[in-house]
N, C-alpha and C positions, 0 to 999 in steps of 0.2 A: 323315589328314585326314578325319574322320568326318562332318562336317556339310556339308550341301548347302544353299546359299542362292542366292536370286535378288535381284539389285540393279538398280534403275532408275537410269539416268544421264540428266541433262538439262542443257542449257546454252542461254542465249539472249543472251549478251554476248560481244563480241570474237570471237576465233577459236573458234567453237563446236565445230567438229570437232577442233581441237587440244586443247581442254579434255577432251573425251570420250576422246581417244587417250591423253593424259597420265594421266588417272585410271585407265584400264585398265592401263597400264604400271606405275603406282605400286601398284595392287592386286596385280598379278602379281609384282612384285618383293618383296612381303612374304613372309617365310619361312613363314608359316602360312596362306597363301592361294594357291590355284591357280585361274586362270580356265580354265573348261572349255568354255564356249560363249558366243557373242555373237549378238545379233540383228542384223538390218539396222538402219539409222538412219532414223528417221522425222522429218519436219518437221511441227511441230504448232502449231496456234493456241494462244495462252495461255488458261489457265483461271483463274477467280477474278479476279485483277487483270489486265484485258484490255488496258490501255493500255501495251503493251510489245511488243518484237520477238518474232518466232516462235522457237520452241524447236527444237533437235535433241534427240530422245529415243531411247533404246535400252534394252535390258536385257542383263544378263550372268548367267551361271550360274557359281558358284564352289564349290569344295570348300575347307573350312577346318577347322583344329583350334581356332580361336577360338570362344568362346561368343558369343551374340548381342550382348551389350553391348560386348564387346571388338571385335567386327566393326563395330558402330556407331561406337565411338570412333575406329577406324581410318578409317572413311569420313569422319567429321567432320574429322579431321586432314588428310586429302587435300583436302577442300573448302577448308579454310583455307589450305593450302599453295598452292592454285591460285586464291587471291584471293576466295573467297566472303565476301560481307558480307550480313548479315541485317538489312536496313533496312526493307523493306516486305513484309508477309505476302504470299506467293505472287508477289513482285516479281521483277525481273530478277536474274539470277545467272550468274556464270561457270560454276558447277558445282553440281549438286544430286545427291547420292547417297542413295537411299532403299532400305533393306532391305525387300523385298516379302514374301519367304517365307524361313523358316529351318527346315530339317529337319522340315517338315510340323508345326511346333509352333504352338500358340496362346500368345502372350506378351503380357501387359498389365502394364506398369510405368509409373511416372511418366515415364521417359525413352524408352521404346520400346514400340510396339504392333505385333505381327506376328500375322496378316497385316496389311500396311499398311492403315490404316483406310479409305482412299478408293480403293483400287486397283480394286475391282470396278465403280466408277463412271467409270473413265477409260480410254477407248480407247487413249490413247497409252501406257498401261501394259500393258493386256491384249494388244494386238496383238503387241508384241515378245515377250512371254512365250509366247503361243500359237505364234509362229513357231519358238521353240526346242523347245516341247513341247505339241503340239496337244491332248493328253489331260490336261493339268494340272488338278488340282482344288485348292481351298483347304481347309485343315484344318477349317474350320467350315461347309463346304457339302457337300451330297450331290451337287449337280449339277456337271458339268464347268465350268471357267472360261469356255469358249467360249459357254455359254448366257447369261452376263452381258453379253456383247458385243451381243447382239440388243436389249437394252433400253436401250442408251446412245444418246442422240439426236445427239451431236456426233462421230460416227465420221468424217464427211466432213472434219473439221478435222485429220485425221491422214493424211499422205501419205508414201509411200516417198521418201526423200532419197538414200540410198546403199544399194543392194541388197547383201546378204551373198553370195548365190550368183549364178551366171550370168556374163554378160559383164563386169559391173562388180563384180569380186570385191573383197570388203571383208575385208582381213586386218590387224587392228590390231597383232597381236603376231606377228612373224615368227619362225619357228623357226631 
């Protein structure tokens, strides 16, 4: 499994934690995907369409032998399986899976853009990524990702909901 990818997960409908957990289990059960790391879970205020419930957001790091479009198709299948409906842009959802980074590549197609086009503007994406790798850089940037965080005004809209390490150990996938 030669490709390393980071995927953002988000949910703000129903059993938010359950949807995140199920998504990770489904990704891990795929024969060509191995979940290597997970962030803590953050509760976040909605962005874009703000008249909706708060989100739970996190990120995971995976290794995969899939290409970027195949990984995207797998993520979209999991979203559908867990009840995702695309009715309102940036609206409520049971599950959102976004590929943020893929093997330090720049990809721009009609179907997929990597790095994710708005990730450097969103604290709810950057904080979980930096938790897993504080020195992470984007392929099209010379500065570390942590420098982007300083220019984001809505950082206070992102709060730890379930800590990965410490007293409140967060282990989605049990060995």
